[in-house]
Every structure is written in C-alpha cells, then in structure tokens.
N, C-alpha and C positions, 0 to 999 in steps of 0.2 A: 415498288419490296424494298425502298432504302428504309422504309419508315419500321421497316421489321429488325432492325441491328440491332445492337446489342447497342446500349452508354448507357453511364452513369445516370438515376435518376431524380433529382433533389426531393422534398420532402413532398413539395408538394403538386407533385407530376403521377411523386408513389401512389400519394392518398388518391388523388383523380384515379387512377388507372385503379387502386382498387376496390371504386366507387361502380366504375365500367364494368371489370368481373361481377362482382355482386346483384348487379344491374341484371347482365347476365345473365349469369345463374335464377335470377331466381326468377325471372321472365321465363326460362328453359323449363319449369319446376310450374310455373302457371298452363304455361302450352301440353306439359303433360299430362297437369289433371284433367286436362281441354276430350282428351283423348280415346276413344271407348274402350270401355272395360273390353278385355279379352278373356274367354272363361278357359283354363284348364286345360284340357283331355287328360285323361284318363287310358292307360293300354293298357291290359289286363290279358297274362298270353297265359295258356298249360303249362308251359317248363321255362326256367329264367335262367339256364346255361343252353350253348347249343353243345351240339358231340361235335370232341375234340376230330380233325381227320390231320394228313399231309402238309397241308396247306404250298401255296406257292413257291418256288427257286426268284429269291428276290438278284433280283441284278449284282453284281459284286460291286461293281464303282458307288450302286446307290447304297450299299453298305457300310463301305468305304466312307463314302463322304459324309453321312450320318454322324460316325464313330467317330470323326475329323473336327463334324460344327460343332461336339456336345462336348462345356468345359467340363462334364468329370466321367470317367469310362472306370471299371472296375473289368479287367480279364477280358471278357465275353458280351458287359451287360453296357448299360446307361444311367448311369448314378443322377435318381435326378431330387429332388428335395423334396419337403412341402413349403410354403409359403412360412414367411414365418407368427401371421397373422391366421393360422392353422393349426388347434390341437389337435 
C-alpha cells in the first residue's frame, strides 16, 4: 500500500508511468474488441407515458436528507444542472 502514497516524480519516473498507463489502456481496448458483439434490444410499447397517480408518501426524514445532500435547492426543488459537455 505504501507504493500508492503521493510523491514527487522525476521526469524519467513520469515518462515510465505514462508509458505503463498507455499500455494498460491499449491492452484494455484490445480486450474489449475481442468481446462478442451484443445486439441492443428494442422495446415497443403502446403508450410512451404512464398515468399519473397519487404516489406514495415518502418518509419525511428521507426528503430532508435529500435536500441536505443536494448542492443547490430552490424552495421545494432540487436544482440540477446539465454537464458542460451536454448541449
């Protein structure tokens, strides 16, 4: 485990680490290419939406915990943002 502690790398150590990482990524990519291809299934439904119901009452502690854990809230809503990579 002590091998994983942070330390300043020399240029040669950094190059060696970069080369090992590249080799690992390339070998992983090669292994993925050898996997069998999977055909994605298509599900067709008569209706694309469901009927709204009354829903279940949630535990008030759960609701409070969700709002405490969310980084941004506005009144009764959790504010969620798209990632910068999404247009």
